[in-house]
C-alpha positions in Angstrom: -60.5 5.6 9.8 -59.1 2.6 8.0 -58.6 2.8 4.2 -61.2 5.6 3.7 -60.0 8.2 1.1 -58.8 11.4 3.0 -60.6 14.8 2.2 -59.0 18.0 3.5 -61.4 20.9 3.8 -59.8 24.3 4.0 -62.1 27.3 5.1 -61.8 30.0 7.7 -65.6 29.9 8.3 -66.3 27.0 10.9 -70.0 26.8 9.7 -68.9 26.1 6.2 -66.7 23.2 7.4 -69.4 21.8 9.6 -71.7 21.7 6.5 -69.2 19.8 4.4 -68.3 17.5 7.2 -72.0 16.5 7.6 -72.0 15.6 3.9 -68.7 13.7 3.7 -67.8 12.4 7.1 -69.7 9.0 6.5 -67.8 8.0 3.5 -64.4 9.7 4.0 -61.8 10.4 6.4 -62.7 14.1 6.8 -60.0 16.5 8.0 -60.1 20.3 8.2 -57.7 23.3 8.2 -58.9 27.0 9.1 -56.1 28.9 7.4 -53.7 28.6 4.3 -50.7 27.9 6.4 -52.5 25.1 8.4 -53.5 23.6 5.1 -50.0 23.6 3.6 -48.5 21.8 6.7 -51.4 19.3 6.7 -51.0 18.3 3.2 -47.2 18.0 3.5 -47.4 15.9 6.6 -50.0 13.6 5.4 -51.1 14.2 1.7 -54.9 13.7 1.2 -56.7 12.3 -1.7 -58.7 15.5 -2.3 -58.6 19.1 -1.1 -61.8 21.4 -0.8 -60.3 24.9 -0.9 -61.9 28.1 -0.1 -60.6 31.2 -1.8 -61.4 34.0 0.5 -59.3 33.6 3.7 -57.6 36.6 5.5 -53.9 35.5 5.9 -53.5 33.5 2.6 -56.1 33.3 0.0 -57.1 30.0 -1.7 -55.3 30.9 -5.0 -52.1 31.2 -3.1 -52.6 28.0 -1.3 -53.3 26.2 -4.7 -50.2 27.6 -6.2 -48.0 26.4 -3.3 -49.6 23.0 -3.5 -48.8 22.7 -7.2 -45.4 23.8 -6.8 -44.4 21.2 -4.2 -43.6 17.8 -6.0 -44.9 16.1 -2.9 -48.4 17.6 -3.2 -48.4 18.4 -6.9 -50.7 15.6 -7.9 -53.4 16.2 -5.1 -56.6 17.2 -6.9 -58.0 20.4 -5.6 -61.6 21.7 -5.9 -62.2 25.5 -5.4 -65.3 26.1 -3.2 -66.1 29.8 -3.5 -69.0 32.2 -3.4 -67.5 34.1 -6.4 -69.6 32.9 -9.2 -67.7 34.9 -12.0 -65.9 33.6 -15.1 -62.6 35.3 -14.2 -62.4 33.6 -10.9 -63.2 30.1 -12.3 -60.7 30.6 -15.1 -58.0 31.7 -12.7 -58.6 28.6 -10.5 -58.3 26.3 -13.5 -55.1 28.2 -14.5 -53.7 27.6 -11.2 -54.4 23.8 -11.3 -57.9 23.3 -9.8 -59.8 20.2 -11.2 -63.3 21.6 -10.4 -65.1 24.6 -9.1 -68.1 24.5 -6.8 -70.0 27.8 -6.2 -71.6 28.7 -2.8 -74.3 28.1 -1.9 -74.0 24.6 -3.3 -76.4 21.7 -3.6 -75.3 19.0 -1.2 -75.9 16.2 -3.7 -73.7 18.1 -6.2 -70.8 18.4 -3.7 -71.0 14.7 -2.8 -71.2 13.7 -6.5 -68.3 15.9 -7.6 -66.2 14.8 -4.6 -66.8 11.0 -5.3 -65.9 11.5 -8.9 -62.7 13.3 -8.4 -61.6 10.8 -5.7 -62.3 7.9 -8.0 -60.4 9.6 -10.9 -57.5 10.5 -8.4 -57.4 6.6 -7.4 -57.5 5.7 -10.9 -54.8 7.9 -11.9 -52.6 6.8 -9.0 -53.3 3.2 -9.9 -52.3 3.8 -13.5 -49.0 5.5 -12.3 -48.4 2.5 -10.2 -49.0 0.2 -12.9 -46.7 2.2 -15.2 -43.9 2.2 -12.5 -44.4 -1.6 -12.0 -44.1 -2.0 -15.7 -40.8 0.0 -16.0 -39.6 -1.8 -12.9 -40.2 -5.1 -14.4 -38.7 -4.1 -17.7 -35.5 -2.9 -15.9 -35.4 -6.1 -14.0 -35.8 -8.3 -17.1 -33.2 -6.2 -18.9 -30.7 -6.6 -16.1 -31.4 -10.3 -15.8 -31.3 -11.1 -19.6 -28.0 -9.1 -20.2 -26.3 -10.3 -17.1 -23.2 -12.5 -17.7 -24.2 -14.8 -14.7 -27.0 -17.4 -15.0 -30.3 -16.5 -13.2 -33.1 -18.7 -11.9 -36.4 -18.1 -10.2 -37.8 -21.2 -8.5 -40.9 -22.1 -6.6 -40.9 -23.5 -3.1 -40.0 -27.1 -4.4 -37.1 -26.1 -6.5 -39.1 -26.1 -9.8 -37.6 -23.5 -12.3 -40.2 -20.8 -13.2 -37.8 -18.4 -14.9 -34.2 -18.7 -16.4 -32.3 -16.2 -18.3 -30.2 -16.4 -21.5 -26.8 -16.7 -19.8 -27.8 -19.8 -18.0 -29.3 -21.2 -21.3 -25.9 -20.5 -22.9 -23.7 -22.1 -20.2 -26.1 -25.3 -19.8 -27.1 -25.8 -23.4 -30.6 -26.1 -22.6 -33.3 -23.9 -24.1 -35.6 -21.7 -21.9 -38.5 -24.0 -22.4 -36.4 -27.1 -21.5 -35.2 -25.4 -18.3 -38.8 -24.4 -17.3 -39.7 -28.1 -17.3 -36.9 -28.9 -15.0 -36.2 -28.6 -11.3 -33.0 -28.0 -9.5 -32.6 -31.8 -9.0 -32.4 -32.3 -12.8 -29.4 -29.9 -12.9 -27.5 -30.2 -9.7 -25.1 -33.2 -10.0 -23.9 -33.3 -6.3 -27.1 -33.1 -4.4 -29.7 -35.9 -4.4 -33.5 -35.4 -3.7 -33.2 -35.7 0.1 -30.0 -33.5 0.1 -31.5 -31.0 -2.1 -34.8 -30.8 0.1 -32.6 -30.3 3.3 -30.8 -27.5 1.4 -33.9 -25.8 0.4 -35.1 -25.9 4.0 -31.8 -24.3 5.2 -32.0 -21.5 2.6 -35.6 -20.7 3.8 -34.4 -20.6 7.4 -31.3 -18.5 6.8 -32.8 -16.4 4.0 -29.9 -17.0 1.8 -26.9 -19.2 0.9 -23.9 -19.0 -1.2 -22.0 -22.2 -2.1 -20.3 -24.1 -5.1 -21.5 -27.2 -6.8 -21.6 -29.0 -10.2 -24.3 -28.5 -12.8 -25.2 -30.7 -15.7 -25.0 -29.5 -19.4 -27.5 -30.7 -22.1 -24.7 -32.8 -23.6 -24.2 -34.6 -20.4 -20.9 -33.0 -19.3 -20.6 -31.1 -16.1 -19.4 -27.7 -15.1 -18.5 -26.0 -11.9 -20.6 -23.2 -10.7 -20.8 -20.6 -7.7 -24.4 -20.3 -6.6 -26.0 -17.4 -4.7 -29.5 -18.0 -3.4 -32.0 -15.9 -1.7 -35.3 -16.7 -0.5 -38.3 -14.4 -1.1 -40.5 -14.9 2.0 -43.7 -13.1 0.5 -43.8 -15.5 -2.5 -41.8 -18.3 -1.1 -39.7 -18.4 -4.2 -35.8 -18.6 -4.5 -34.0 -16.0 -6.6 -30.8 -17.8 -7.7 -27.6 -16.5 -9.5 -25.3 -18.9 -11.1 -21.6 -18.2 -12.1 -19.7 -20.7 -14.2 -16.3 -20.9 -12.5 -15.0 -23.9 -14.5 -12.3 -21.7 -16.2 -11.3 -20.3 -12.9 -11.2 -23.6 -11.3 -8.9 -25.0 -14.2 -6.7 -22.0 -14.0 -6.4 -22.6 -10.2 -5.7 -26.3 -10.5 -3.2 -25.6 -13.3 -1.6 -22.9 -11.1 -1.4 -25.3 -8.2 0.1 -28.0 -10.2 2.8 -25.5 -11.6 3.4 -24.2 -8.1 3.7 -27.7 -6.7 6.2 -28.5 -9.6 8.2 -25.3 -8.7 8.3 -26.1 -5.0 9.3 -29.6 -5.7 12.0 -28.2 -8.1 13.1 -25.7 -5.3 13.3 -28.7 -2.8 15.5 -30.7 -5.2 17.7 -27.6 -5.7 18.3 -27.4 -1.9 19.1 -31.1 -1.7 21.4 -30.6 -4.9 23.2 -27.7 -3.0 23.7 -30.0 0.1 24.8 -32.8 -2.1 27.1 -30.8 -4.2 28.8 -29.2 -1.1 29.2 -32.6 0.6 30.6 -34.0 -2.6 33.1 -31.3 -3.1 34.4 -31.6 0.4 34.6 -35.4 0.2 36.3 -35.2 -3.1 39.1 -33.3 -1.7 39.5 -35.8 1.2 39.3 -38.6 -1.4 42.2 -37.1 -3.2 44.4 -37.3 -0.1 43.3 -40.9 0.6 44.1 -41.9 -3.0 47.6 -40.2 -3.0 48.6 -41.6 0.3 47.4 -45.1 -0.6 49.4 -45.1 -3.9 52.4 -43.8 -2.3 52.2 -46.5 0.4 51.6 -49.3 -2.1 54.6 -48.0 -4.2 56.8 -48.6 -1.1 55.4 -52.1 -0.1 56.3 -55.4 -1.8 53.2 -57.0 -3.6 53.8 -60.2 -1.5 53.4 -58.3 1.7 50.1 -58.9 3.5 49.9 -55.1 4.0 49.8 -54.5 0.2 46.4 -56.2 -0.1 45.0 -54.1 2.7 46.3 -50.9 0.9 45.0 -52.1 -2.5 41.5 -52.5 -0.8 41.7 -49.1 0.6 42.7 -47.7 -2.9 39.8 -49.5 -4.6 37.4 -48.3 -2.0 38.5 -44.7 -2.6 38.1 -45.1 -6.3 34.5 -46.4 -5.9 33.9 -43.5 -3.6 35.1 -41.2 -6.3 32.5 -42.8 -8.6 29.8 -41.9 -5.9 31.2 -38.3 -5.8 30.8 -38.1 -9.4 27.0 -39.1 -9.1 26.5 -36.7 -6.3 27.8 -33.9 -8.4 25.7 -34.9 -11.4 22.7 -34.9 -9.1 23.7 -31.4 -7.7 23.3 -30.1 -11.4 20.1 -32.0 -11.9 20.4 -31.8 -15.7 23.2 -31.1 -18.3 23.6 -27.5 -18.9 23.6 -26.8 -22.7 23.9 -23.1 -23.2 23.3 -21.8 -26.7 23.0 -18.4 -28.3 19.6 -16.8 -27.6 17.7 -13.8 -28.5 15.9 -12.8 -25.4 13.3 -10.8 -27.1 12.3 -13.9 -28.9 12.7 -16.4 -26.0 10.8 -14.6 -23.2 7.4 -14.5 -25.1 7.3 -18.3 -25.2 7.2 -18.1 -21.4 4.6 -15.7 -21.0 1.5 -17.8 -21.1 3.1 -20.2 -18.4 4.0 -17.2 -16.2 0.5 -15.7 -16.5 -1.0 -19.0 -15.1 1.5 -18.9 -12.3 0.8 -15.5 -11.4 -3.0 -15.6 -11.3 -5.6 -13.1 -12.3 -4.8 -10.3 -9.7 -1.3 -9.6 -11.4 -0.8 -7.8 -14.7 2.3 -9.1 -16.6 3.8 -6.9 -19.2 6.7 -7.5 -21.5 8.7 -4.6 -22.8 11.5 -5.7 -25.1 14.3 -3.1 -26.2 14.8 -3.0 -30.0 18.1 -4.1 -31.3 18.9 -6.4 -28.4 22.3 -8.2 -28.5 22.5 -12.1 -28.3 23.6 -13.8 -25.2 24.4 -17.4 -24.3 22.4 -19.3 -21.8 20.5 -22.6 -21.4 16.8 -22.0 -22.3 15.9 -24.0 -19.2 17.9 -21.7 -17.0 16.2 -18.6 -18.5 12.9 -20.3 -17.7 13.9 -20.9 -14.2 15.4 -17.4 -13.7 12.0 -15.8 -14.8 9.8 -18.2 -13.0 11.6 -17.6 -9.7 11.7 -13.7 -10.3 8.1 -13.5 -11.2 6.8 -15.6 -8.4 8.9 -13.6 -5.9 7.5 -10.4 -7.2 3.9 -11.7 -7.2 4.4 -12.8 -3.5 5.6 -9.2 -2.7 2.4 -7.7 -4.2 -0.6 -7.3 -2.0 -3.9 -7.6 -4.0 -3.7 -6.3 -7.6 -0.4 -5.4 -9.0 1.8 -5.2 -12.1 5.1 -7.0 -13.2 7.1 -5.8 -15.9 9.9 -7.9 -17.8 12.2 -5.6 -19.6 15.3 -6.2 -21.7 18.0 -3.8 -22.8 21.8 -3.7 -23.8 24.2 -2.2 -21.4 27.9 -1.9 -20.7 29.4 -2.2 -17.3 32.6 -1.3 -15.5 34.5 -3.9 -13.2 32.4 -4.2 -10.2 32.5 -6.5 -7.0 29.7 -8.9 -6.5 28.2 -10.0 -3.0 30.1 -13.2 -2.9 33.5 -11.1 -3.2 34.1 -12.0 -6.9 34.6 -9.3 -9.6 32.5 -8.9 -12.7 34.4 -8.3 -15.9 33.9 -5.1 -17.6 32.1 -5.3 -20.9 28.9 -5.3 -22.8 26.0 -7.2 -21.1 22.4 -8.2 -22.1 20.1 -7.1 -19.3 16.7 -8.8 -18.5 14.9 -7.3 -15.5 11.8 -8.0 -13.6 10.2 -4.9 -11.7 7.1 -5.1 -9.4 5.1 -2.6 -7.5 4.9 -4.6 -4.4 6.0 -4.0 -0.8 9.8 -3.7 -1.5 12.8 -4.6 0.8 14.8 -2.8 3.3 18.6 -2.7 3.4 18.8 -5.6 5.9 16.8 -8.0 3.7 18.7 -6.8 0.6 22.0 -7.7 2.3 20.9 -11.3 2.6 18.8 -11.9 -0.4 21.1 -14.4 -2.2 21.8 -16.5 1.0 20.5 -20.0 0.2 17.5 -20.9 2.5 17.0 -17.1 3.5 13.2 -16.2 3.0 11.1 -13.5 4.1 7.9 -15.9 3.5 6.1 -17.6 6.3 6.8 -21.1 7.2 5.9 -23.6 4.3 5.5 -20.9 1.7 9.2 -20.7 0.6 12.5 -22.6 0.5 14.6 -19.4 0.4 16.4 -20.9 -2.8 14.7 -18.8 -5.4 17.2 -15.9 -5.6 20.2 -18.3 -4.8 19.2 -20.3 -7.8 18.9 -17.1 -10.0 22.3 -15.8 -8.8 23.9 -19.3 -9.3 22.5 -19.6 -13.0 23.7 -16.1 -13.7 27.1 -16.8 -12.4 27.3 -20.2 -14.2 26.8 -18.3 -17.5 29.4 -15.5 -16.8 26.8 -13.0 -15.7 25.6 -11.4 -12.4 22.5 -10.2 -10.7 21.6 -6.6 -9.4 18.8 -5.8 -7.1 17.2 -2.4 -6.4 14.3 -1.9 -4.0 12.5 0.7 -2.0 10.1 0.0 0.8 6.5 0.7 -0.2 7.5 1.3 -3.9 8.6 -2.0 -5.3 11.7 -4.0 -6.4 13.8 -4.5 -9.6 15.8 -7.5 -10.1 18.2 -7.3 -13.1 20.1 -10.3 -14.7 23.1 -9.3 -16.8 24.5 -11.9 -19.1 27.6 -11.5 -21.3 26.9 -10.3 -24.8 27.7 -12.9 -27.4 29.5 -11.5 -30.3 29.2 -14.6 -32.4 28.2 -18.2 -32.2 31.4 -19.2 -30.8 31.4 -17.4 -27.5 30.8 -14.2 -25.7 33.4 -11.4 -25.2 33.8 -12.6 -21.5 34.7 -15.9 -22.7 37.2 -16.6 -19.9 34.8 -16.0 -17.1 32.2 -18.1 -18.9 34.5 -21.0 -19.4 35.5 -21.0 -15.8 31.9 -20.8 -14.6 30.8 -23.6 -16.8 33.8 -25.9 -16.4 33.5 -29.5 -15.3 35.4 -29.8 -12.0 35.0 -33.6 -11.3 37.0 -34.9 -14.2 36.3 -38.5 -15.8 33.9 -40.7 -14.2 35.6 -43.8 -13.0 34.2 -47.4 -13.5 36.6 -50.0 -12.0 34.4 -52.8 -13.2 35.0 -51.9 -16.9 38.5 -53.3 -16.9 39.2 -56.9 -17.1 42.1 -56.8 -14.7 40.3 -55.1 -11.8 40.1 -57.1 -8.5 42.5 -57.5 -5.8 45.4 -59.3 -7.8 48.6 -57.5 -9.0 47.1 -56.8 -12.5 44.1 -55.4 -11.3 46.1 -53.3 -8.8 48.2 -51.8 -11.5 45.3 -51.0 -13.7 43.5 -49.3 -10.9 46.6 -47.4 -10.0 47.0 -46.2 -13.5 43.4 -44.9 -13.6 43.6 -43.2 -10.2 46.9 -41.4 -11.3 45.2 -40.1 -14.4 42.1 -38.9 -12.6 43.7 -37.6 -9.3 44.0 -34.0 -10.6 40.2 -33.9 -11.5 39.5 -35.3 -7.9 41.5 -32.4 -6.3 39.7 -29.7 -8.2 36.8 -28.1 -6.5 33.8 -26.1 -8.0 34.3 -22.3 -7.0 30.5 -21.9 -6.8 
């Protein structure tokens, strides 16, 4: 029947339905029901535009049907005209109280029925239109509120990329007014795509229906900012709905984090080279001591005039120059001069938090919980920075997704204990700084190897295995030690304990600290600094004197 209004006539008398049908079938989609239950089912399955309802029916009268229609939200708005032979005021009042919009008395005039039906159908259509308009206005208002209060920028563009709408957020991030933006196209704002590229991109979005990508936009002051764009094509209007997020800060943070991470990886690589150089230097140092001692003893037993004396002297000089090389290797192994000083960790740690937050990224929450009345300790500030950076990065890598890292300080006293390297820790007062994460934790097998250089649980290319080794080395160099507790699936706590510093002159555990920080190579030798150096007798005597003075330093070996 097309778009004709639907009329549902309800009457148990077929002849009455035929009369109504003859009047209305030409202009309406005329449907019938011969009982109250049939009428309710028909109205529920396909709501009509108007119901003509008889009141006198055997199984369910018209008033009951009317009440049921008005009680159901799905049929409540359907206008109902009562068609009844009861021409009494009480019946009409009851019909209107129940929700009827009109009352026609049988027998009726055909023109009256047609006119009243037409009037109420038009009124119903008008009310429905008003409801739809009100719903549309409410929807538009909700849409505008969402768009205007969104933190992301918003565009609506036509098929050519010309802006037809822009929200306040994009005005703020771009520096343009709304009026200025509505006079622009995408090509005026996008700094990476030219007209041809933009045309191809718009065609791809139309074909795919949507796209998400990153680009650069131009601000009103001429500067650029990086954005993430999500575009969706509206096929019915051939428009683009575009959301734009300013990712400049995120990109800067990512770049800074990448730079700091690269610096850290480079430092770890250099640390590994330093460990290797230091080990080789110490072993070579011991062998040089033997060579120098034997050469000097042989030279003492040979006359200066004998040819073998010159050869022994060359051996001696070569050994001295090698000792100078050993000194340089050991200096490289340390990478920088360690300058420990008395520190209040509660004051020193906060200066690192900003850098640590950049390293850790947005998914990791970093908290610092300082203990009141913390004792001072002695350590090089750069070593403290290295310890915290290594521990926090390890903690971050142990966390999958979002997590929390907590740095704590406290005072503690410990009894004598054995360390993983077999050494013992002196009993006394210590300042504790710990890093706790809620990451994956470690099993006993991993814990047993955690301080081994080059041991790592990270995949290839994502760790040198020197982080914990360097933390342990820094702690031991300052007379302290490291404790690790971990539980799989719960997290890990790494505690670094440094000796309490009673005064500025040194900590209670001064013997251990002095031993750890001692210089084991002695004085650096420079044979070229003496005017008598060379292969002659005077030079030989000077070189022998210097080698005798420095030999004890060459024999010494760094215990770490």
